[in-house]
VOPAGU-2260 file (C-alpha; in pm, 1 decimal, decimal comma):
REM VOPAGU-2260
SITE   aa  ch    i         X         Y         Z
SITE  MET   A    0    3221,3   -3441,2   -2290,0
SITE  ARG   A    1    3477,5   -3691,2   -2418,4
SITE  GLY   A    2    3834,9   -3591,7   -2362,3
SITE  ARG   A    3    3983,5   -3821,1   -2624,9
SITE  GLY   A    4    3879,1   -3631,7   -2935,7
SITE  PRO   A    5    3603,2   -3683,6   -3190,1
SITE  HIS   A    6    3440,5   -4023,2   -3230,6
SITE  HIS   A    7    3436,8   -4184,1   -3573,9
SITE  ALA   A    8    3227,3   -4491,3   -3647,0
SITE  ILE   A    9    3305,4   -4632,3   -3988,4
SITE  GLY   A   10    3152,8   -4941,5   -4145,1
SITE  LEU   A   11    3331,1   -4985,8   -4478,4
SITE  TYR   A   12    3412,6   -5349,8   -4553,0
SITE  ALA   A   13    3529,7   -5538,4   -4861,1
SITE  HIS   A   14    3604,6   -5889,3   -4981,2
SITE  LEU   A   15    3923,7   -5891,0   -5190,3
SITE  THR   A   16    4076,7   -6165,6   -5397,8
SITE  TRP   A   17    4350,8   -6198,1   -5657,6
SITE  HIS   A   18    4549,4   -6482,0   -5805,5
SITE  THR   A   19    4900,4   -6561,4   -5915,3
SITE  GLN   A   20    5010,5   -6493,5   -6271,2
SITE  ASN   A   21    4858,1   -6754,5   -6502,7
SITE  ARG   A   22    4711,6   -6915,7   -6189,1
SITE  ASP   A   23    5047,1   -7085,2   -6132,0
SITE  HIS   A   24    5060,3   -7287,7   -5811,0
SITE  SER   A   25    5349,3   -7075,2   -5684,6
SITE  LEU   A   26    5266,9   -7046,9   -5314,8
SITE  ALA   A   27    5418,2   -7326,4   -5109,0
SITE  ALA   A   28    5342,7   -7390,3   -4742,1
SITE  GLY   A   29    5672,4   -7232,1   -4637,8
SITE  ASP   A   30    5582,5   -6909,2   -4820,0
SITE  VAL   A   31    5251,4   -6855,1   -4642,4
SITE  PRO   A   32    5387,1   -6688,4   -4324,2
SITE  THR   A   33    5594,6   -6452,9   -4540,8
SITE  VAL   A   34    5295,6   -6360,5   -4756,2
SITE  ALA   A   35    5068,0   -6316,9   -4452,6
SITE  GLY   A   36    5327,9   -6095,6   -4284,0
SITE  SER   A   37    5361,7   -5886,1   -4599,8
SITE  PHE   A   38    4984,6   -5841,7   -4614,0
SITE  ARG   A   39    4967,3   -5740,0   -4246,2
SITE  ASP   A   40    5252,7   -5490,3   -4291,5
SITE  ALA   A   41    5088,6   -5341,9   -4602,7
SITE  ALA   A   42    4758,1   -5314,7   -4414,3
SITE  SER   A   43    4925,4   -5133,7   -4127,6
SITE  ARG   A   44    5096,2   -4885,9   -4361,5
SITE  THR   A   45    4782,0   -4813,0   -4565,7
SITE  GLY   A   46    4517,4   -4794,7   -4292,1
SITE  ILE   A   47    4345,5   -5124,8   -4372,3
SITE  ARG   A   48    4237,0   -5380,7   -4112,0
SITE  ILE   A   49    4240,6   -5748,2   -4213,1
SITE  HIS   A   50    3955,1   -5948,6   -4060,0
SITE  ALA   A   51    4008,1   -6274,2   -4251,8
SITE  LEU   A   52    4277,4   -6408,5   -4480,2
SITE  ALA   A   53    4312,5   -6731,4   -4677,8
SITE  ILE   A   54    4626,4   -6805,8   -4876,7
SITE  LEU   A   55    4602,1   -7091,1   -5125,3
SITE  THR   A   56    4858,7   -7214,8   -5376,9
SITE  GLU   A   57    4730,4   -6987,4   -5654,9
SITE  HIS   A   58    4499,4   -6724,4   -5505,5
SITE  VAL   A   59    4419,9   -6532,6   -5187,8
SITE  HIS   A   60    4103,2   -6407,0   -5016,7
SITE  LEU   A   61    4080,5   -6122,4   -4764,9
SITE  VAL   A   62    3799,5   -5956,7   -4572,5
SITE  VAL   A   63    3904,9   -5605,9   -4477,0
SITE  SER   A   64    3768,9   -5286,1   -4327,4
SITE  TYR   A   65    3894,7   -4939,4   -4405,9
SITE  SER   A   66    3832,9   -4571,1   -4345,7
SITE  PRO   A   67    3714,9   -4334,6   -4618,6
SITE  ARG   A   68    4071,5   -4200,0   -4638,9
SITE  ALA   A   69    4224,4   -4542,2   -4710,0
SITE  GLN   A   70    4267,6   -4663,1   -5066,8
SITE  LEU   A   71    4210,1   -5032,1   -5129,4
SITE  SER   A   72    4414,1   -5010,5   -5450,4
SITE  ALA   A   73    4716,3   -4877,1   -5256,5
SITE  PHE   A   74    4688,3   -5164,5   -5007,8
SITE  ILE   A   75    4657,1   -5425,2   -5284,3
SITE  ARG   A   76    4949,2   -5279,2   -5479,5
SITE  GLU   A   77    5170,6   -5280,1   -5170,3
SITE  ALA   A   78    5056,2   -5625,2   -5050,1
SITE  LYS   A   79    5122,4   -5782,3   -5389,0
SITE  SER   A   80    5456,2   -5617,3   -5455,6
SITE  GLU   A   81    5598,3   -5663,7   -5105,1
SITE  SER   A   82    5487,4   -6027,5   -5073,0
SITE  ALA   A   83    5638,5   -6115,1   -5412,1
SITE  ARG   A   84    5960,4   -5930,3   -5326,0
SITE  ARG   A   85    5995,7   -6112,6   -4991,4
SITE  VAL   A   86    5913,3   -6459,8   -5126,3
SITE  ASN   A   87    6140,3   -6417,1   -5428,9
SITE  GLN   A   88    6420,8   -6289,6   -5206,0
SITE  ILE   A   89    6393,1   -6600,8   -4984,9
SITE  HIS   A   90    6402,5   -6832,2   -5288,2
SITE  LYS   A   91    6671,6   -6621,1   -5460,2
SITE  LYS   A   92    6470,6   -6641,3   -5783,7
SITE  SER   A   93    6134,9   -6527,8   -5915,7
SITE  VAL   A   94    5887,1   -6789,3   -5796,2
SITE  LEU   A   95    5592,6   -6563,8   -5708,2
SITE  ARG   A   96    5428,8   -6325,4   -5951,5
SITE  TRP   A   97    5077,8   -6190,9   -5902,0
SITE  CYS   A   98    4826,9   -6123,7   -6179,1
SITE  PRO   A   99    4789,4   -5755,2   -6270,7
SITE  GLY   A  100    4429,1   -5726,2   -6145,4
SITE  TYR   A  101    4211,2   -5803,2   -5845,5
SITE  TYR   A  102    3848,4   -5844,6   -5742,4
SITE  ALA   A  103    3694,4   -5619,9   -5476,4
SITE  ASN   A  104    3337,5   -5635,5   -5351,9
SITE  SER   A  105    3188,7   -5409,4   -5087,4
SITE  LEU   A  106    3019,6   -5576,5   -4791,5
SITE  SER   A  107    2750,3   -5451,5   -4560,0
SITE  ARG   A  108    2818,3   -5492,4   -4189,0
SITE  THR   A  109    2554,6   -5768,0   -4177,0
SITE  HIS   A  110    2752,0   -5975,1   -4433,1
SITE  VAL   A  111    3096,2   -5948,9   -4270,2
SITE  THR   A  112    3054,0   -6256,1   -4048,4
SITE  ALA   A  113    2940,2   -6470,6   -4342,3
SITE  ALA   A  114    3232,2   -6344,4   -4553,1
SITE  ARG   A  115    3478,3   -6422,3   -4273,5
SITE  HIS   A  116    3341,0   -6776,8   -4251,3
SITE  TYR   A  117    3358,3   -6812,7   -4631,0
SITE  VAL   A  118    3725,1   -6709,1   -4630,2
SITE  ALA   A  119    3808,6   -6927,9   -4330,3
SITE  ARG   A  120    3660,1   -7233,4   -4506,8
SITE  GLN   A  121    3862,9   -7204,1   -4827,6
SITE  ASP   A  122    4041,0   -7525,7   -4732,4
SITE  ASP   A  123    3704,8   -7705,2   -4766,4
SITE  ARG   A  124    3615,4   -7532,0   -5094,2
SITE  HIS   A  125    3955,8   -7589,1   -5257,6
SITE  PRO   A  126    4130,3   -7886,2   -5090,6
SITE  HIS   A  127    4334,8   -7940,9   -5408,2
SITE  LEU   A  128    4486,0   -7590,4   -5367,9
SITE  ILE   A  129    4617,8   -7646,1   -5016,7
SITE  SER   A  130    4988,6   -7713,1   -4971,6
SITE  ASN   A  131    5084,3   -7970,0   -4708,4
SITE  GLY   A  132    5130,7   -7772,5   -4386,2
SITE  TRP   A  133    4918,8   -7481,5   -4514,0
SITE  VAL   A  134    4853,6   -7196,9   -4271,0
SITE  ASN   A  135    4519,5   -7017,1   -4281,2
SITE  PRO   A  136    4507,9   -6711,4   -4056,0
SITE  GLY   A  137    4127,6   -6724,2   -4098,9
SITE  ALA   A  138    3943,6   -6473,6   -3885,0
SITE  MET   A  139    4201,2   -6239,6   -3739,4
SITE  PRO   A  140    4063,3   -6031,9   -3453,6
SITE  ARG   A  141    4322,9   -5819,1   -3279,3
SITE  GLY   A  142    4572,0   -6027,1   -3085,2
SITE  SER   A  143    4471,6   -6357,1   -3244,5
SITE  THR   A  144    4716,2   -6621,2   -3360,8
SITE  ASN   A  145    4728,6   -6813,8   -3686,8
SITE  ARG   A  146    4533,5   -7134,5   -3730,9
SITE  THR   A  147    4735,6   -7421,9   -3873,1
SITE  LEU   A  148    4631,8   -7744,2   -4035,6
SITE  ASN   A  149    4664,4   -8065,5   -3843,2
SITE  PRO   A  150    4906,7   -8300,9   -4026,4
SITE  GLY   A  151    4727,0   -8512,6   -4284,6
SITE  SER   A  152    4409,8   -8306,7   -4262,8
SITE  ASN   A  153    4249,1   -8026,0   -4460,3
SITE  ARG   A  154    4066,9   -7905,5   -4147,4
SITE  ALA   A  155    4208,4   -7615,7   -3951,1
SITE  GLY   A  156    4267,3   -7665,7   -3581,6
SITE  THR   A  157    4387,3   -7449,2   -3298,6
């Protein structure tokens, strides 16, 4: 018998995306670490695990997993409000406002890897939405570090 308590295997995954208000190009390269940190903190507080994250100048993509007790809407609300608060506090004016809505799509376990690759390749799909020096955390297994763009390139390196 296991001495660590009951075992729970949960396979709930989602692809989330939302954009800035009016699709304004409000996210600069210097804001990306702040936004990513806000998202990670919101995930920790709401019981969400981020597997992939792409932050572009006017929208974001995330692949997440969650337990049945977690609420995606609570995570999104907190991620949006806290990231805007932090970025606007740094700039000492309102530069980042998110749209009121979001898109969420459930994923089967067999589609998670493809979704992670899709999110990690947003720099290829939208090169015109990448700020110079853009940071794409891409696939984020536990303990991983951020991937950063090589200067003068839209390709992520290590």
